[in-house]
KEDO-390973 format. One record per residue (C-alpha): residue in three letters; x, y, z. Coordinates in nm, 2 decimals, always signed. Layout:
res:ALA X:X Y:Y Z:Z
...
//
This chain:
res:MET X:+6.23 Y:+5.31 Z:-8.19
res:ASN X:+6.27 Y:+4.97 Z:-8.11
res:PRO X:+5.98 Y:+4.76 Z:-7.87
res:LEU X:+6.21 Y:+4.62 Z:-7.66
res:ILE X:+6.41 Y:+4.97 Z:-7.56
res:SER X:+6.07 Y:+5.16 Z:-7.54
res:LEU X:+5.98 Y:+4.92 Z:-7.30
res:THR X:+6.29 Y:+4.90 Z:-7.11
res:VAL X:+6.30 Y:+5.31 Z:-7.05
res:LEU X:+5.94 Y:+5.28 Z:-6.96
res:PHE X:+6.04 Y:+5.03 Z:-6.67
res:LEU X:+6.37 Y:+5.23 Z:-6.57
res:THR X:+6.18 Y:+5.53 Z:-6.58
res:PHE X:+5.90 Y:+5.41 Z:-6.31
res:GLY X:+6.13 Y:+5.22 Z:-6.09
res:PHE X:+6.32 Y:+5.52 Z:-6.02
res:LEU X:+5.98 Y:+5.74 Z:-5.98
res:LEU X:+5.94 Y:+5.45 Z:-5.70
res:ALA X:+6.23 Y:+5.44 Z:-5.55
res:ALA X:+6.21 Y:+5.83 Z:-5.57
res:VAL X:+5.87 Y:+5.84 Z:-5.38
res:GLY X:+5.99 Y:+5.56 Z:-5.15
res:ALA X:+5.78 Y:+5.26 Z:-5.18
res:SER X:+5.56 Y:+5.11 Z:-4.88
res:PRO X:+5.67 Y:+4.81 Z:-4.81
res:SER X:+5.50 Y:+4.48 Z:-4.83
res:VAL X:+5.33 Y:+4.41 Z:-4.53
res:SER X:+4.99 Y:+4.25 Z:-4.40
res:VAL X:+4.82 Y:+4.22 Z:-4.09
res:ASP X:+4.61 Y:+3.94 Z:-3.96
res:VAL X:+4.38 Y:+4.01 Z:-3.68
res:LYS X:+4.22 Y:+3.68 Z:-3.47
res:ILE X:+4.02 Y:+3.73 Z:-3.12
res:ASP X:+4.05 Y:+3.48 Z:-2.86
res:SER X:+3.76 Y:+3.50 Z:-2.66
res:LYS X:+3.59 Y:+3.35 Z:-2.39
res:ALA X:+3.18 Y:+3.42 Z:-2.28
res:ASP X:+3.06 Y:+3.30 Z:-1.92
res:TYR X:+2.65 Y:+3.32 Z:-1.83
res:LYS X:+2.54 Y:+3.38 Z:-1.51
res:GLY X:+2.13 Y:+3.30 Z:-1.57
res:SER X:+1.95 Y:+3.39 Z:-1.93
res:SER X:+2.03 Y:+3.77 Z:-1.86
res:THR X:+2.40 Y:+3.82 Z:-1.76
res:LYS X:+2.73 Y:+3.74 Z:-2.00
res:THR X:+3.09 Y:+3.82 Z:-1.87
res:GLN X:+3.30 Y:+3.83 Z:-2.18
res:SER X:+3.66 Y:+3.80 Z:-2.23
res:ARG X:+3.89 Y:+3.92 Z:-2.56
res:ILE X:+4.24 Y:+3.91 Z:-2.60
res:LEU X:+4.32 Y:+4.03 Z:-2.95
res:LYS X:+4.62 Y:+3.85 Z:-3.15
res:THR X:+4.76 Y:+4.05 Z:-3.45
res:THR X:+5.06 Y:+3.89 Z:-3.68
res:ILE X:+5.24 Y:+4.12 Z:-3.90
res:SER X:+5.43 Y:+3.96 Z:-4.16
res:ASN X:+5.67 Y:+4.15 Z:-4.39
res:TYR X:+5.71 Y:+3.97 Z:-4.75
res:GLY X:+6.04 Y:+4.26 Z:-4.84
res:LYS X:+6.36 Y:+4.18 Z:-4.82
res:ASP X:+6.45 Y:+4.43 Z:-4.59
res:VAL X:+6.37 Y:+4.47 Z:-4.25
res:VAL X:+6.09 Y:+4.71 Z:-4.11
res:PRO X:+6.19 Y:+4.83 Z:-3.81
res:ASP X:+6.04 Y:+5.13 Z:-3.59
res:MET X:+5.69 Y:+5.02 Z:-3.66
res:LYS X:+5.41 Y:+5.11 Z:-3.49
res:VAL X:+5.10 Y:+4.92 Z:-3.38
res:LYS X:+4.77 Y:+5.08 Z:-3.26
res:TRP X:+4.51 Y:+4.89 Z:-3.13
res:TRP X:+4.16 Y:+4.95 Z:-3.04
res:ILE X:+3.89 Y:+4.68 Z:-2.86
res:PHE X:+3.53 Y:+4.84 Z:-2.86
res:GLY X:+3.22 Y:+4.77 Z:-2.68
res:HIS X:+2.86 Y:+4.93 Z:-2.61
res:ASN X:+2.70 Y:+5.02 Z:-2.34
res:MET X:+2.40 Y:+4.77 Z:-2.24
res:LYS X:+2.18 Y:+5.06 Z:-2.20
res:GLY X:+2.16 Y:+5.29 Z:-2.50
res:HIS X:+2.41 Y:+5.10 Z:-2.70
res:GLN X:+2.64 Y:+5.38 Z:-2.73
res:LEU X:+2.98 Y:+5.24 Z:-2.87
res:ILE X:+3.29 Y:+5.30 Z:-2.64
res:ILE X:+3.63 Y:+5.21 Z:-2.60
res:LEU X:+3.73 Y:+4.90 Z:-2.42
res:LYS X:+4.05 Y:+4.90 Z:-2.41
res:GLU X:+4.32 Y:+5.06 Z:-2.64
res:GLY X:+4.70 Y:+5.02 Z:-2.69
res:GLU X:+5.00 Y:+5.11 Z:-2.86
res:SER X:+5.33 Y:+4.85 Z:-2.94
res:LYS X:+5.67 Y:+4.95 Z:-3.12
res:VAL X:+5.82 Y:+4.66 Z:-3.32
res:GLY X:+6.06 Y:+4.58 Z:-3.55
res:VAL X:+5.93 Y:+4.36 Z:-3.83
res:PRO X:+6.24 Y:+4.10 Z:-4.02
res:ALA X:+6.28 Y:+4.06 Z:-4.38
res:ASN X:+6.09 Y:+3.80 Z:-4.49
res:GLY X:+5.94 Y:+3.72 Z:-4.11
res:LYS X:+5.66 Y:+3.81 Z:-3.88
res:ILE X:+5.59 Y:+3.88 Z:-3.56
res:GLU X:+5.28 Y:+3.88 Z:-3.35
res:VAL X:+5.16 Y:+4.16 Z:-3.12
res:ALA X:+4.90 Y:+4.06 Z:-2.79
res:SER X:+4.66 Y:+4.33 Z:-2.64
res:PRO X:+4.63 Y:+4.21 Z:-2.28
res:GLU X:+4.28 Y:+4.07 Z:-2.17
res:VAL X:+4.00 Y:+4.30 Z:-2.15
res:LYS X:+3.69 Y:+4.14 Z:-1.96
res:VAL X:+3.37 Y:+4.33 Z:-1.95
res:SER X:+3.03 Y:+4.21 Z:-1.79
res:GLY X:+2.72 Y:+4.32 Z:-1.89
res:THR X:+2.33 Y:+4.27 Z:-1.80
res:ARG X:+2.01 Y:+4.24 Z:-2.04
res:GLU X:+1.73 Y:+4.42 Z:-1.93
res:HIS X:+1.51 Y:+4.13 Z:-1.76
res:LYS X:+1.16 Y:+4.08 Z:-1.56
res:VAL X:+1.19 Y:+3.92 Z:-1.22
res:THR X:+0.89 Y:+3.78 Z:-1.09
res:SER X:+0.85 Y:+3.71 Z:-0.72
res:ARG X:+0.51 Y:+3.59 Z:-0.48
res:LYS X:+0.40 Y:+3.78 Z:-0.17
res:GLY X:+0.21 Y:+3.54 Z:+0.04
res:GLY X:+0.14 Y:+3.20 Z:+0.10
res:GLY X:-0.07 Y:+2.92 Z:-0.04
res:ARG X:-0.40 Y:+3.00 Z:-0.25
res:ARG X:-0.37 Y:+3.35 Z:-0.25
res:SER X:-0.03 Y:+3.45 Z:-0.29
res:ARG X:+0.04 Y:+3.79 Z:-0.52
res:ALA X:+0.28 Y:+3.78 Z:-0.80
res:SER X:+0.45 Y:+4.09 Z:-0.88
res:THR X:+0.70 Y:+4.19 Z:-1.16
res:LYS X:+0.93 Y:+4.43 Z:-1.17
res:THR X:+1.15 Y:+4.53 Z:-1.42
res:VAL X:+1.57 Y:+4.53 Z:-1.42
res:PRO X:+1.72 Y:+4.78 Z:-1.66
res:ALA X:+2.02 Y:+4.70 Z:-1.85
res:SER X:+2.35 Y:+4.75 Z:-1.72
res:GLY X:+2.70 Y:+4.70 Z:-1.81
res:GLN X:+2.93 Y:+4.67 Z:-2.15
res:GLU X:+2.94 Y:+4.40 Z:-2.39
res:TYR X:+3.20 Y:+4.35 Z:-2.71
res:TYR X:+3.12 Y:+4.49 Z:-3.03
res:GLY X:+3.49 Y:+4.50 Z:-3.21
res:TYR X:+3.81 Y:+4.54 Z:-3.26
res:ALA X:+4.06 Y:+4.77 Z:-3.51
res:VAL X:+4.42 Y:+4.75 Z:-3.60
res:GLU X:+4.63 Y:+5.01 Z:-3.79
res:VAL X:+5.02 Y:+4.94 Z:-3.85
res:TYR X:+5.25 Y:+5.25 Z:-3.90
res:SER X:+5.59 Y:+5.27 Z:-4.05
res:SER X:+5.77 Y:+5.65 Z:-4.00
res:ASN X:+5.39 Y:+5.74 Z:-3.90
res:THR X:+5.23 Y:+5.67 Z:-4.26
res:GLN X:+4.97 Y:+5.40 Z:-4.24
res:ILE X:+5.07 Y:+5.11 Z:-4.39
res:ALA X:+4.81 Y:+4.87 Z:-4.32
res:ALA X:+4.49 Y:+4.81 Z:-4.07
res:GLU X:+4.21 Y:+4.63 Z:-4.03
res:TYR X:+3.84 Y:+4.70 Z:-3.88
res:SER X:+3.59 Y:+4.44 Z:-3.76
res:GLN X:+3.37 Y:+4.68 Z:-3.80
res:PRO X:+3.40 Y:+4.91 Z:-4.12
res:SER X:+3.25 Y:+5.23 Z:-3.96
res:PHE X:+3.52 Y:+5.23 Z:-3.69
res:LYS X:+3.77 Y:+5.37 Z:-3.94
res:GLU X:+3.56 Y:+5.67 Z:-3.96
res:GLU X:+3.51 Y:+5.70 Z:-3.53
res:LEU X:+3.88 Y:+5.67 Z:-3.49
res:HIS X:+3.95 Y:+5.88 Z:-3.79
res:PRO X:+3.63 Y:+6.13 Z:-3.82
res:ARG X:+3.71 Y:+6.38 Z:-4.09
//
């Protein structure tokens, strides 16, 4: 058989299979974090984060009814237990060859590291110094996860820590 005919038949067959399966749209996700941190002394920190997700559609068709799910993770300063600081979901449509941006509300957390405080009792030469340990408290920002769905099928995702995927979808 002619190689050109064989190749054409192969491409047509593969093309029909992809159409029957419903090839996923060409979508990419880019996540940026707007962040600020304020320090009070050497041990207390207040952090603020806004998650900005840009979804680009490189396909020739509009992708309607997309769902963008996002999570902002933190951990407790005492014990470092992982927690979800805030999560959300938005329904969007992405135009053909276009992009949209989805932003989370601002998330603020404050935490204090374990530290020691020294105080003096009495005055003059005979003052006594005493040291007290102040335990850690509050939370600290740790990372994010973003997942994009079309018709309940995940088509894109980005995780700042690979372990967040397992955290969100345990087996």
